[in-house]
C-alpha positions as CSV (number, residue, x, y, z in Angstrom):
1,X,205.4,52.2,107.8
2,X,208.5,53.3,109.6
3,X,209.2,56.1,106.8
4,X,205.5,57.1,106.8
5,X,205.8,57.5,110.5
6,X,208.9,59.7,110.3
7,X,207.1,61.8,107.6
8,X,204.1,62.7,109.7
9,X,206.1,63.4,112.7
10,X,208.2,65.8,110.7
11,X,205.2,67.5,109.2
12,X,203.6,67.8,112.8
13,X,206.9,69.2,114.2
14,X,207.4,71.7,111.3
15,X,211.0,70.3,110.5
16,X,209.7,68.7,107.0
17,X,211.3,71.9,105.5
18,X,214.7,71.5,107.0
19,X,214.9,67.7,105.6
20,X,213.3,68.8,102.3
21,X,216.1,71.4,101.8
22,X,218.9,68.7,103.0
23,X,217.3,66.1,100.5
24,X,217.6,68.9,97.5
25,X,221.1,70.1,98.4
26,X,222.7,66.8,99.5
27,X,221.0,63.9,98.2
28,X,219.1,65.5,95.5
29,X,215.7,64.0,96.4
30,X,212.8,65.1,94.5
31,X,209.6,66.0,96.6
32,X,206.6,63.6,95.5
33,X,208.4,60.5,94.6
34,X,207.9,57.1,96.3
35,X,210.2,54.3,96.9
36,X,214.0,55.1,97.2
37,X,213.2,58.6,98.1
38,X,211.2,57.3,101.5
39,X,214.0,55.3,102.6
40,X,216.6,58.4,101.9
41,X,214.3,60.5,104.1
42,X,214.5,58.0,107.0
43,X,218.2,57.9,106.7
44,X,218.2,61.8,106.8
45,X,216.2,61.7,110.0
46,X,218.8,59.3,111.5
47,X,221.7,61.3,110.3
48,X,220.3,64.9,111.9
49,X,219.2,62.8,115.0
50,X,222.8,61.6,115.5
51,X,224.1,65.2,114.8
52,X,221.7,66.4,117.6
53,X,223.0,63.7,120.0
54,X,226.6,64.8,119.3
55,X,225.6,68.6,119.9
56,X,224.2,67.7,123.3
57,X,227.2,65.6,124.2
58,X,229.5,68.4,123.3
59,X,227.5,70.7,125.3
60,X,227.3,68.5,128.4
61,X,230.9,68.1,128.1
62,X,231.6,71.8,127.8
63,X,229.6,72.4,130.7
64,X,231.4,69.7,132.7
65,X,234.7,71.3,131.9
66,X,233.4,74.7,132.7
67,X,232.2,73.6,136.2
68,X,235.8,71.6,136.8
69,X,237.5,75.0,135.9
70,X,235.3,77.0,138.2
71,X,235.8,74.6,141.0
72,X,239.6,74.9,140.7
73,X,239.4,78.9,140.5
74,X,237.2,78.8,143.8
75,X,239.8,76.4,145.3
76,X,242.5,78.8,144.3
77,X,240.9,81.9,145.9
78,X,240.3,80.0,149.2
79,X,244.0,78.8,149.2
80,X,245.1,82.5,148.4
81,X,243.2,83.7,151.5
82,X,244.6,81.3,153.6
83,X,248.1,82.1,152.4
84,X,247.6,85.6,152.8
85,X,246.3,85.1,156.6
86,X,249.2,82.8,157.1
87,X,251.9,85.3,155.8
88,X,250.4,88.1,157.7
89,X,249.8,86.2,161.0
90,X,252.2,88.3,163.0
91,X,250.1,91.5,162.1
92,X,246.6,90.1,161.9
93,X,245.9,87.6,164.4
94,X,242.3,86.4,164.2
95,X,242.7,83.4,166.3
96,X,241.5,83.5,169.9
97,X,243.9,81.6,172.2
98,X,241.2,80.3,174.2
99,X,241.3,79.4,177.1
100,X,244.7,80.7,177.8
101,X,243.3,84.3,177.2
102,X,239.7,83.9,179.0
103,X,240.9,86.5,181.4
104,X,242.9,88.7,179.5
105,X,242.4,89.5,175.8
106,X,239.4,87.3,174.7
107,X,236.8,89.4,173.0
108,X,233.2,88.4,172.4
109,X,230.9,90.8,170.4
110,X,228.0,92.6,172.0
111,X,225.6,91.3,169.5
112,X,226.4,87.5,170.3
113,X,223.3,85.8,172.0
114,X,224.3,83.4,174.9
115,X,221.3,83.6,177.4
116,X,218.5,85.6,178.6
117,X,218.9,87.7,181.7
118,X,216.9,89.4,184.1
119,X,218.9,92.5,185.3
120,X,218.6,93.8,188.8
121,X,219.9,97.1,190.3
122,X,222.0,97.7,193.4
123,X,218.4,97.4,195.5
124,X,217.8,93.9,194.2
125,X,214.7,95.3,192.2
126,X,213.7,94.2,188.6
127,X,211.3,95.4,185.8
128,X,209.3,92.2,185.5
129,X,205.8,92.7,185.9
130,X,204.8,89.0,185.3
131,X,202.5,89.8,182.3
132,X,203.7,86.6,180.8
133,X,204.2,88.0,177.1
134,X,207.6,86.8,177.0
135,X,206.3,83.2,177.7
136,X,203.7,83.6,175.2
137,X,206.1,84.8,172.6
138,X,208.8,81.9,173.1
139,X,208.2,79.2,170.4
140,X,209.4,76.3,172.4
141,X,208.3,76.9,176.0
142,X,211.7,77.9,177.2
143,X,210.2,80.4,179.7
144,X,207.9,79.9,182.6
145,X,206.6,82.7,184.6
146,X,205.2,81.8,188.1
147,X,203.3,84.7,189.5
148,X,201.6,85.3,193.0
149,X,199.0,87.5,194.6
150,X,199.8,90.0,197.2
151,X,197.9,92.4,199.1
152,X,199.3,96.1,199.0
153,X,199.0,98.7,201.6
154,X,195.7,100.2,200.6
155,X,194.2,96.6,200.5
156,X,194.3,95.9,196.8
157,X,195.2,92.7,195.6
158,X,198.1,92.8,193.1
159,X,199.9,90.3,191.0
160,X,203.7,90.1,191.3
161,X,206.5,88.0,190.1
162,X,207.3,84.7,192.0
163,X,209.8,82.7,189.7
164,X,211.4,83.5,186.6
165,X,212.2,80.1,185.1
166,X,214.3,79.8,182.2
167,X,215.1,76.6,180.2
168,X,218.4,77.3,178.5
169,X,218.6,73.8,177.2
170,X,215.8,74.5,174.8
171,X,216.4,78.1,174.1
172,X,216.8,78.9,170.3
173,X,218.1,82.3,170.9
174,X,215.6,83.9,168.6
175,X,215.0,87.1,170.5
176,X,211.3,87.2,170.6
177,X,210.9,87.4,174.2
178,X,212.9,90.4,174.3
179,X,211.0,92.0,171.8
180,X,207.9,91.2,173.2
181,X,208.8,92.5,176.7
182,X,207.0,95.9,177.2
183,X,208.8,96.9,180.4
184,X,212.4,96.0,178.7
185,X,212.9,93.7,181.8
186,X,215.1,91.1,180.1
187,X,217.8,91.3,177.8
188,X,220.3,88.9,175.9
189,X,223.7,88.7,177.5
190,X,226.7,87.5,175.6
191,X,228.0,84.9,177.7
192,X,229.2,81.7,176.1
193,X,230.8,79.4,178.9
194,X,227.6,77.6,179.5
195,X,228.5,74.0,179.0
196,X,227.6,71.6,181.7
197,X,227.4,67.6,181.9
198,X,224.0,67.9,183.5
199,X,220.9,69.1,181.6
200,X,219.2,70.0,185.0
201,X,221.8,72.7,185.6
202,X,220.8,74.6,182.3
203,X,217.3,75.4,184.2
204,X,217.6,78.8,185.8
205,X,215.8,80.9,188.2
206,X,216.6,84.4,186.9
207,X,215.0,86.6,189.9
208,X,217.2,86.7,192.6
209,X,216.0,85.6,196.2
210,X,214.0,88.6,197.9
211,X,213.9,90.6,194.7
212,X,210.9,92.8,193.9
213,X,209.3,94.9,191.3
214,X,210.9,98.2,190.8
215,X,208.3,100.5,191.4
216,X,207.8,103.5,188.9
217,X,208.6,107.0,190.1
218,X,205.3,109.1,190.9
219,X,204.4,112.3,189.1
220,X,206.0,114.4,192.1
221,X,209.1,112.4,192.2
222,X,209.4,113.1,188.3
223,X,208.8,116.7,188.6
224,X,211.3,117.1,191.5
């Protein structure tokens, strides 16, 4: 029964021709014979299965050795880079001597995102209209815009900014609030010394006391 099962499986998988040729060349088995030939066919199957297992083992060993060599090559590249910087450290000093140089030679890239700021001009004016688009764009509610209604000189009611609250402790510096602002009222500053021991100190009010909205120039002012 074991040999019949092997024969049927070989017939289904299309490997019968391979075993038949092996029988004719090495074992001199005539096709169509019974008894001893079926046993020899089972032996052929076991031999080829062992060869396949050996080939897989050799392939796995080869891949393992290849990965080990690749790891050592990568390690050597990293060590060579470290050695190059070690030798040329006097010419190329890439380490910031912080905090000794915090007021002298420290350099922070302009593209570094440290915190959101609301710029004011010399007249204590800002560009925020309290439209809350930045608050809606923030993915984790780091911004809270509090507005109030005032009455203008001509008797009309107008919404203006009362408090621009910024939660630095939950900000992800994703820049979405900057992109959403239609007035370009806020920007990202490259500050980095923001560590505190109390989380409540990371909640800022960005609009200064007594600040107001910067009025847009009229057509006459623009023409003049």
